[in-house]
A tleap script that builds the chain and sets N, CA, C and O, in Angstrom:
source leaprc.protein.ff14SB
mol = sequence {
  NMET SER ASP GLN THR LEU GLU ARG ASN VAL
  MET VAL THR ASN PRO GLN GLY PHE HIE LEU
  ARG PRO ALA SER MET PHE VAL LYS LEU ALA
  CYS THR PHE GLN SER LYS VAL GLU ILE LEU
  LYS GLY ASN ASP ARG PHE ASP GLY LYS SER
  SER LEU ASP LEU LEU THR LEU GLY ALA GLY
  ASN GLY THR THR LEU THR LEU ARG VAL SER
  GLY VAL ASP ALA SER GLU ALA ILE GLU ALA
  LEU ALA ALA LEU VAL GLU SER GLY PHE GLY
  GLU ASN ASN PRO CGLY
}
set mol.1.N position { -186.644 53.424 -21.022 }
set mol.1.CA position { -187.377 52.345 -21.661 }
set mol.1.C position { -187.988 51.449 -20.585 }
set mol.1.O position { -187.307 51.064 -19.635 }
set mol.2.N position { -189.268 51.117 -20.733 }
set mol.2.CA position { -189.942 50.313 -19.725 }
set mol.2.C position { -189.817 48.826 -20.040 }
set mol.2.O position { -189.457 48.418 -21.145 }
set mol.3.N position { -190.132 48.043 -19.020 }
set mol.3.CA position { -190.136 46.602 -19.223 }
set mol.3.C position { -191.248 46.224 -20.191 }
set mol.3.O position { -192.324 46.823 -20.184 }
set mol.4.N position { -190.980 45.241 -21.011 }
set mol.4.CA position { -192.002 44.746 -21.916 }
set mol.4.C position { -191.874 43.236 -22.029 }
set mol.4.O position { -190.811 42.672 -21.770 }
set mol.5.N position { -192.963 42.589 -22.417 }
set mol.5.CA position { -192.948 41.153 -22.642 }
set mol.5.C position { -193.273 40.903 -24.103 }
set mol.5.O position { -194.286 41.374 -24.621 }
set mol.6.N position { -192.404 40.159 -24.755 }
set mol.6.CA position { -192.575 39.840 -26.173 }
set mol.6.C position { -192.576 38.332 -26.347 }
set mol.6.O position { -191.917 37.609 -25.600 }
set mol.7.N position { -193.321 37.864 -27.336 }
set mol.7.CA position { -193.337 36.444 -27.678 }
set mol.7.C position { -193.117 36.280 -29.170 }
set mol.7.O position { -193.536 37.112 -29.976 }
set mol.8.N position { -192.453 35.194 -29.518 }
set mol.8.CA position { -192.257 34.877 -30.932 }
set mol.8.C position { -192.156 33.368 -31.085 }
set mol.8.O position { -191.464 32.703 -30.315 }
set mol.9.N position { -192.851 32.832 -32.087 }
set mol.9.CA position { -192.742 31.416 -32.402 }
set mol.9.C position { -191.550 31.193 -33.324 }
set mol.9.O position { -191.329 31.945 -34.274 }
set mol.10.N position { -190.792 30.153 -33.026 }
set mol.10.CA position { -189.644 29.775 -33.850 }
set mol.10.C position { -189.686 28.272 -34.078 }
set mol.10.O position { -190.237 27.523 -33.273 }
set mol.11.N position { -189.099 27.848 -35.178 }
set mol.11.CA position { -189.046 26.419 -35.469 }
set mol.11.C position { -187.603 25.930 -35.388 }
set mol.11.O position { -186.685 26.568 -35.903 }
set mol.12.N position { -187.424 24.795 -34.735 }
set mol.12.CA position { -186.109 24.157 -34.650 }
set mol.12.C position { -185.836 23.532 -36.013 }
set mol.12.O position { -186.594 22.681 -36.479 }
set mol.13.N position { -184.749 23.963 -36.648 }
set mol.13.CA position { -184.465 23.501 -38.019 }
set mol.13.C position { -183.196 22.672 -38.152 }
set mol.13.O position { -182.951 22.075 -39.200 }
set mol.14.N position { -182.391 22.632 -37.098 }
set mol.14.CA position { -181.162 21.844 -37.236 }
set mol.14.C position { -181.485 20.353 -37.126 }
set mol.14.O position { -182.407 19.973 -36.405 }
set mol.15.N position { -180.735 19.507 -37.835 }
set mol.15.CA position { -181.060 18.078 -37.948 }
set mol.15.C position { -181.197 17.333 -36.617 }
set mol.15.O position { -182.082 16.488 -36.482 }
set mol.16.N position { -180.349 17.624 -35.643 }
set mol.16.CA position { -180.393 16.894 -34.377 }
set mol.16.C position { -181.282 17.560 -33.322 }
set mol.16.O position { -181.406 17.053 -32.207 }
set mol.17.N position { -181.888 18.670 -33.665 }
set mol.17.CA position { -182.773 19.339 -32.712 }
set mol.17.C position { -182.006 20.069 -31.624 }
set mol.17.O position { -180.822 20.376 -31.760 }
set mol.18.N position { -182.718 20.336 -30.549 }
set mol.18.CA position { -182.197 21.147 -29.447 }
set mol.18.C position { -181.415 20.254 -28.481 }
set mol.18.O position { -181.921 19.901 -27.416 }
set mol.19.N position { -180.202 19.895 -28.843 }
set mol.19.CA position { -179.365 19.024 -28.010 }
set mol.19.C position { -178.372 19.875 -27.209 }
set mol.19.O position { -178.562 21.086 -27.097 }
set mol.20.N position { -177.342 19.283 -26.663 }
set mol.20.CA position { -176.427 19.972 -25.747 }
set mol.20.C position { -175.776 21.219 -26.343 }
set mol.20.O position { -175.784 22.275 -25.711 }
set mol.21.N position { -175.223 21.115 -27.528 }
set mol.21.CA position { -174.529 22.270 -28.100 }
set mol.21.C position { -175.476 23.442 -28.356 }
set mol.21.O position { -175.166 24.559 -27.942 }
set mol.22.N position { -176.621 23.236 -29.022 }
set mol.22.CA position { -177.551 24.359 -29.189 }
set mol.22.C position { -178.054 24.920 -27.862 }
set mol.22.O position { -178.217 26.132 -27.718 }
set mol.23.N position { -178.299 24.042 -26.896 }
set mol.23.CA position { -178.756 24.519 -25.579 }
set mol.23.C position { -177.705 25.423 -24.946 }
set mol.23.O position { -178.034 26.466 -24.380 }
set mol.24.N position { -176.445 25.021 -25.040 }
set mol.24.CA position { -175.358 25.833 -24.478 }
set mol.24.C position { -175.245 27.177 -25.198 }
set mol.24.O position { -175.040 28.209 -24.559 }
set mol.25.N position { -175.376 27.165 -26.513 }
set mol.25.CA position { -175.315 28.401 -27.282 }
set mol.25.C position { -176.465 29.330 -26.907 }
set mol.25.O position { -176.277 30.538 -26.764 }
set mol.26.N position { -177.655 28.759 -26.750 }
set mol.26.CA position { -178.831 29.557 -26.411 }
set mol.26.C position { -178.658 30.202 -25.033 }
set mol.26.O position { -178.901 31.398 -24.871 }
set mol.27.N position { -178.240 29.412 -24.045 }
set mol.27.CA position { -178.052 29.933 -22.685 }
set mol.27.C position { -176.978 31.016 -22.666 }
set mol.27.O position { -177.154 32.053 -22.027 }
set mol.28.N position { -175.876 30.782 -23.360 }
set mol.28.CA position { -174.793 31.772 -23.391 }
set mol.28.C position { -175.297 33.105 -23.942 }
set mol.28.O position { -174.992 34.161 -23.387 }
set mol.29.N position { -176.060 33.062 -25.018 }
set mol.29.CA position { -176.603 34.282 -25.605 }
set mol.29.C position { -177.666 34.900 -24.700 }
set mol.29.O position { -177.675 36.114 -24.495 }
set mol.30.N position { -178.549 34.087 -24.165 }
set mol.30.CA position { -179.626 34.592 -23.297 }
set mol.30.C position { -179.054 35.315 -22.079 }
set mol.30.O position { -179.610 36.316 -21.627 }
set mol.31.N position { -177.959 34.813 -21.558 }
set mol.31.CA position { -177.353 35.401 -20.360 }
set mol.31.C position { -176.673 36.743 -20.626 }
set mol.31.O position { -176.277 37.432 -19.685 }
set mol.32.N position { -176.534 37.117 -21.887 }
set mol.32.CA position { -175.957 38.431 -22.194 }
set mol.32.C position { -177.005 39.541 -22.075 }
set mol.32.O position { -176.674 40.723 -22.167 }
set mol.33.N position { -178.260 39.159 -21.873 }
set mol.33.CA position { -179.347 40.134 -21.745 }
set mol.33.C position { -179.869 40.165 -20.317 }
set mol.33.O position { -179.804 39.165 -19.601 }
set mol.34.N position { -180.388 41.318 -19.906 }
set mol.34.CA position { -180.963 41.463 -18.567 }
set mol.34.C position { -182.329 40.800 -18.467 }
set mol.34.O position { -182.731 40.370 -17.386 }
set mol.35.N position { -183.037 40.715 -19.570 }
set mol.35.CA position { -184.409 40.223 -19.581 }
set mol.35.C position { -184.520 38.770 -19.146 }
set mol.35.O position { -183.580 37.985 -19.275 }
set mol.36.N position { -185.694 38.437 -18.629 }
set mol.36.CA position { -186.039 37.056 -18.310 }
set mol.36.C position { -186.362 36.363 -19.629 }
set mol.36.O position { -187.081 36.916 -20.460 }
set mol.37.N position { -185.838 35.163 -19.825 }
set mol.37.CA position { -186.039 34.425 -21.076 }
set mol.37.C position { -186.672 33.074 -20.750 }
set mol.37.O position { -186.162 32.315 -19.926 }
set mol.38.N position { -187.783 32.795 -21.407 }
set mol.38.CA position { -188.440 31.501 -21.250 }
set mol.38.C position { -188.697 30.907 -22.630 }
set mol.38.O position { -188.875 31.623 -23.615 }
set mol.39.N position { -188.712 29.579 -22.670 }
set mol.39.CA position { -189.125 28.862 -23.870 }
set mol.39.C position { -190.368 28.077 -23.490 }
set mol.39.O position { -190.381 27.363 -22.487 }
set mol.40.N position { -191.408 28.212 -24.294 }
set mol.40.CA position { -192.644 27.483 -24.074 }
set mol.40.C position { -192.787 26.408 -25.140 }
set mol.40.O position { -192.622 26.664 -26.332 }
set mol.41.N position { -193.097 25.201 -24.684 }
set mol.41.CA position { -193.351 24.070 -25.583 }
set mol.41.C position { -194.626 23.414 -25.081 }
set mol.41.O position { -194.629 22.743 -24.049 }
set mol.42.N position { -195.695 23.614 -25.814 }
set mol.42.CA position { -196.988 23.129 -25.338 }
set mol.42.C position { -197.350 23.864 -24.061 }
set mol.42.O position { -197.348 25.095 -24.034 }
set mol.43.N position { -197.658 23.132 -23.010 }
set mol.43.CA position { -197.997 23.731 -21.720 }
set mol.43.C position { -196.801 23.830 -20.782 }
set mol.43.O position { -196.948 24.235 -19.630 }
set mol.44.N position { -195.628 23.466 -21.263 }
set mol.44.CA position { -194.427 23.466 -20.430 }
set mol.44.C position { -193.608 24.741 -20.643 }
set mol.44.O position { -193.507 25.256 -21.757 }
set mol.45.N position { -193.023 25.240 -19.539 }
set mol.45.CA position { -192.142 26.412 -19.582 }
set mol.45.C position { -190.749 26.004 -19.160 }
set mol.45.O position { -190.571 25.216 -18.231 }
set mol.46.N position { -189.762 26.550 -19.852 }
set mol.46.CA position { -188.370 26.250 -19.567 }
set mol.46.C position { -187.611 27.558 -19.414 }
set mol.46.O position { -187.831 28.506 -20.168 }
set mol.47.N position { -186.716 27.605 -18.432 }
set mol.47.CA position { -185.890 28.784 -18.194 }
set mol.47.C position { -184.822 28.853 -19.283 }
set mol.47.O position { -183.973 27.968 -19.388 }
set mol.48.N position { -184.870 29.910 -20.088 }
set mol.48.CA position { -183.935 30.050 -21.193 }
set mol.48.C position { -182.514 30.365 -20.780 }
set mol.48.O position { -181.617 30.424 -21.622 }
set mol.49.N position { -182.300 30.569 -19.482 }
set mol.49.CA position { -180.947 30.828 -18.980 }
set mol.49.C position { -180.417 29.654 -18.164 }
set mol.49.O position { -179.420 29.786 -17.454 }
set mol.50.N position { -181.089 28.500 -18.266 }
set mol.50.CA position { -180.690 27.311 -17.520 }
set mol.50.C position { -180.403 26.156 -18.479 }
set mol.50.O position { -181.305 25.651 -19.148 }
set mol.51.N position { -179.143 25.748 -18.537 }
set mol.51.CA position { -178.769 24.623 -19.397 }
set mol.51.C position { -179.530 23.360 -19.018 }
set mol.51.O position { -179.978 22.619 -19.893 }
set mol.52.N position { -179.679 23.110 -17.722 }
set mol.52.CA position { -180.391 21.913 -17.284 }
set mol.52.C position { -181.836 21.923 -17.751 }
set mol.52.O position { -182.345 20.902 -18.214 }
set mol.53.N position { -182.500 23.063 -17.635 }
set mol.53.CA position { -183.877 23.173 -18.117 }
set mol.53.C position { -183.955 22.865 -19.608 }
set mol.53.O position { -184.820 22.110 -20.052 }
set mol.54.N position { -183.047 23.454 -20.372 }
set mol.54.CA position { -183.115 23.300 -21.816 }
set mol.54.C position { -182.768 21.890 -22.283 }
set mol.54.O position { -183.207 21.466 -23.351 }
set mol.55.N position { -181.988 21.167 -21.495 }
set mol.55.CA position { -181.666 19.789 -21.875 }
set mol.55.C position { -182.873 18.871 -21.721 }
set mol.55.O position { -182.897 17.782 -22.295 }
set mol.56.N position { -183.877 19.297 -20.950 }
set mol.56.CA position { -185.092 18.499 -20.787 }
set mol.56.C position { -186.182 18.935 -21.775 }
set mol.56.O position { -187.295 18.411 -21.742 }
set mol.57.N position { -185.866 19.875 -22.637 }
set mol.57.CA position { -186.827 20.436 -23.584 }
set mol.57.C position { -187.365 19.395 -24.568 }
set mol.57.O position { -188.558 19.384 -24.872 }
set mol.58.N position { -186.500 18.537 -25.055 }
set mol.58.CA position { -186.925 17.500 -25.984 }
set mol.58.C position { -187.513 18.053 -27.269 }
set mol.58.O position { -188.577 17.611 -27.703 }
set mol.59.N position { -186.837 19.013 -27.882 }
set mol.59.CA position { -187.334 19.623 -29.109 }
set mol.59.C position { -186.511 19.151 -30.295 }
set mol.59.O position { -185.374 19.584 -30.484 }
set mol.60.N position { -187.081 18.276 -31.080 }
set mol.60.CA position { -186.402 17.778 -32.257 }
set mol.60.C position { -186.608 18.679 -33.457 }
set mol.60.O position { -187.290 19.701 -33.378 }
set mol.61.N position { -186.014 18.290 -34.557 }
set mol.61.CA position { -186.147 19.034 -35.807 }
set mol.61.C position { -187.623 19.165 -36.163 }
set mol.61.O position { -188.373 18.190 -36.132 }
set mol.62.N position { -188.027 20.388 -36.502 }
set mol.62.CA position { -189.408 20.647 -36.880 }
set mol.62.C position { -190.314 21.072 -35.737 }
set mol.62.O position { -191.476 21.407 -35.967 }
set mol.63.N position { -189.807 21.064 -34.510 }
set mol.63.CA position { -190.598 21.478 -33.352 }
set mol.63.C position { -190.765 22.991 -33.335 }
set mol.63.O position { -189.800 23.728 -33.538 }
set mol.64.N position { -191.982 23.452 -33.094 }
set mol.64.CA position { -192.229 24.880 -32.938 }
set mol.64.C position { -192.216 25.224 -31.459 }
set mol.64.O position { -192.906 24.593 -30.657 }
set mol.65.N position { -191.433 26.221 -31.108 }
set mol.65.CA position { -191.307 26.697 -29.736 }
set mol.65.C position { -191.733 28.152 -29.679 }
set mol.65.O position { -191.691 28.856 -30.688 }
set mol.66.N position { -192.141 28.602 -28.505 }
set mol.66.CA position { -192.450 30.011 -28.305 }
set mol.66.C position { -191.408 30.606 -27.383 }
set mol.66.O position { -191.202 30.120 -26.271 }
set mol.67.N position { -190.752 31.654 -27.843 }
set mol.67.CA position { -189.826 32.396 -26.995 }
set mol.67.C position { -190.629 33.484 -26.301 }
set mol.67.O position { -191.383 34.205 -26.954 }
set mol.68.N position { -190.477 33.614 -24.975 }
set mol.68.CA position { -191.116 34.685 -24.219 }
set mol.68.C position { -190.012 35.416 -23.468 }
set mol.68.O position { -189.309 34.828 -22.646 }
set mol.69.N position { -189.870 36.697 -23.758 }
set mol.69.CA position { -188.803 37.493 -23.165 }
set mol.69.C position { -189.420 38.711 -22.496 }
set mol.69.O position { -190.218 39.424 -23.104 }
set mol.70.N position { -189.046 38.948 -21.235 }
set mol.70.CA position { -189.583 40.068 -20.464 }
set mol.70.C position { -188.449 40.874 -19.861 }
set mol.70.O position { -187.567 40.324 -19.203 }
set mol.71.N position { -188.476 42.193 -20.090 }
set mol.71.CA position { -187.467 43.049 -19.478 }
set mol.71.C position { -187.141 44.251 -20.337 }
set mol.71.O position { -187.745 44.483 -21.385 }
set mol.72.N position { -186.172 45.004 -19.862 }
set mol.72.CA position { -185.824 46.270 -20.517 }
set mol.72.C position { -185.200 46.082 -21.897 }
set mol.72.O position { -185.332 46.951 -22.758 }
set mol.73.N position { -184.521 44.956 -22.115 }
set mol.73.CA position { -183.894 44.714 -23.414 }
set mol.73.C position { -184.571 43.551 -24.156 }
set mol.73.O position { -183.935 42.830 -24.924 }
set mol.74.N position { -185.863 43.393 -23.906 }
set mol.74.CA position { -186.610 42.273 -24.481 }
set mol.74.C position { -186.575 42.258 -26.006 }
set mol.74.O position { -186.431 41.196 -26.611 }
set mol.75.N position { -186.704 43.413 -26.622 }
set mol.75.CA position { -186.731 43.480 -28.077 }
set mol.75.C position { -185.426 42.970 -28.683 }
set mol.75.O position { -185.438 42.166 -29.615 }
set mol.76.N position { -184.312 43.442 -28.152 }
set mol.76.CA position { -183.009 42.999 -28.649 }
set mol.76.C position { -182.793 41.514 -28.371 }
set mol.76.O position { -182.270 40.784 -29.214 }
set mol.77.N position { -183.200 41.077 -27.185 }
set mol.77.CA position { -183.000 39.683 -26.798 }
set mol.77.C position { -183.797 38.742 -27.684 }
set mol.77.O position { -183.266 37.742 -28.168 }
set mol.78.N position { -185.068 39.055 -27.901 }
set mol.78.CA position { -185.896 38.132 -28.691 }
set mol.78.C position { -185.428 38.072 -30.140 }
set mol.78.O position { -185.493 37.014 -30.766 }
set mol.79.N position { -184.961 39.186 -30.677 }
set mol.79.CA position { -184.439 39.185 -32.050 }
set mol.79.C position { -183.205 38.286 -32.158 }
set mol.79.O position { -183.099 37.469 -33.073 }
set mol.80.N position { -182.284 38.445 -31.224 }
set mol.80.CA position { -181.035 37.674 -31.257 }
set mol.80.C position { -181.292 36.181 -31.030 }
set mol.80.O position { -180.717 35.338 -31.718 }
set mol.81.N position { -182.152 35.860 -30.067 }
set mol.81.CA position { -182.420 34.454 -29.754 }
set mol.81.C position { -183.205 33.772 -30.869 }
set mol.81.O position { -182.929 32.620 -31.206 }
set mol.82.N position { -184.170 34.465 -31.437 }
set mol.82.CA position { -184.930 33.894 -32.554 }
set mol.82.C position { -184.007 33.651 -33.744 }
set mol.82.O position { -184.107 32.615 -34.402 }
set mol.83.N position { -183.113 34.589 -34.025 }
set mol.83.CA position { -182.174 34.425 -35.130 }
set mol.83.C position { -181.279 33.213 -34.912 }
set mol.83.O position { -180.974 32.486 -35.857 }
set mol.84.N position { -180.857 32.991 -33.669 }
set mol.84.CA position { -180.008 31.839 -33.360 }
set mol.84.C position { -180.744 30.535 -33.638 }
set mol.84.O position { -180.198 29.641 -34.284 }
set mol.85.N position { -181.971 30.420 -33.160 }
set mol.85.CA position { -182.746 29.194 -33.367 }
set mol.85.C position { -183.039 29.001 -34.855 }
set mol.85.O position { -182.861 27.908 -35.393 }
set mol.86.N position { -183.487 30.065 -35.511 }
set mol.86.CA position { -183.856 29.968 -36.919 }
set mol.86.C position { -182.660 29.698 -37.829 }
set mol.86.O position { -182.832 29.206 -38.944 }
set mol.87.N position { -181.455 30.014 -37.367 }
set mol.87.CA position { -180.251 29.732 -38.150 }
set mol.87.C position { -179.832 28.271 -38.046 }
set mol.87.O position { -178.906 27.834 -38.729 }
set mol.88.N position { -180.516 27.520 -37.189 }
set mol.88.CA position { -180.151 26.114 -37.010 }
set mol.88.C position { -178.902 25.949 -36.162 }
set mol.88.O position { -178.246 24.908 -36.215 }
set mol.89.N position { -178.569 26.968 -35.381 }
set mol.89.CA position { -177.402 26.935 -34.496 }
set mol.89.C position { -176.127 26.643 -35.267 }
set mol.89.O position { -175.178 26.081 -34.720 }
set mol.90.N position { -176.105 27.022 -36.526 }
set mol.90.CA position { -174.931 26.802 -37.362 }
set mol.90.C position { -174.755 25.358 -37.815 }
set mol.90.O position { -173.707 25.001 -38.354 }
set mol.91.N position { -175.771 24.525 -37.599 }
set mol.91.CA position { -175.663 23.094 -37.948 }
set mol.91.C position { -176.328 22.736 -39.267 }
set mol.91.O position { -176.235 21.588 -39.701 }
set mol.92.N position { -176.993 23.681 -39.917 }
set mol.92.CA position { -177.726 23.371 -41.145 }
set mol.92.C position { -176.870 23.372 -42.396 }
set mol.92.O position { -177.265 22.812 -43.419 }
set mol.93.N position { -175.705 23.993 -42.327 }
set mol.93.CA position { -174.855 24.085 -43.501 }
set mol.93.C position { -173.962 22.869 -43.617 }
set mol.93.O position { -173.260 22.526 -42.666 }
set mol.94.N position { -173.976 22.210 -44.766 }
set mol.94.CA position { -173.091 21.051 -44.925 }
set mol.94.C position { -171.624 21.486 -44.830 }
set mol.94.O position { -171.217 22.503 -45.391 }
set mol.95.N position { -170.874 20.704 -44.124 }
set mol.95.CA position { -169.512 21.104 -43.877 }
set mol.95.C position { -168.538 20.309 -44.605 }
set mol.95.O position { -167.336 20.545 -44.485 }
savepdb mol mol.pdb
quit
């Protein structure tokens, strides 16, 4: 399988947005893949495997982000990461 680059738009749906806990969850999942993971917000790029980068993302509820994944397991990575964001990081369900 060759390297490929995939992009997908996702919307942040959890009430508090992309704060510390979601950022940590995203990085932990992203690091399980070999592919390079980036998040694009407007003209800014953030390393999807860097907690510090993601903490500066400033993506609140309703923000649309673009996931860009490049590498041999890009398809699996983008599916898993998009599902995590779209699920609201488990914060959307009343507890």
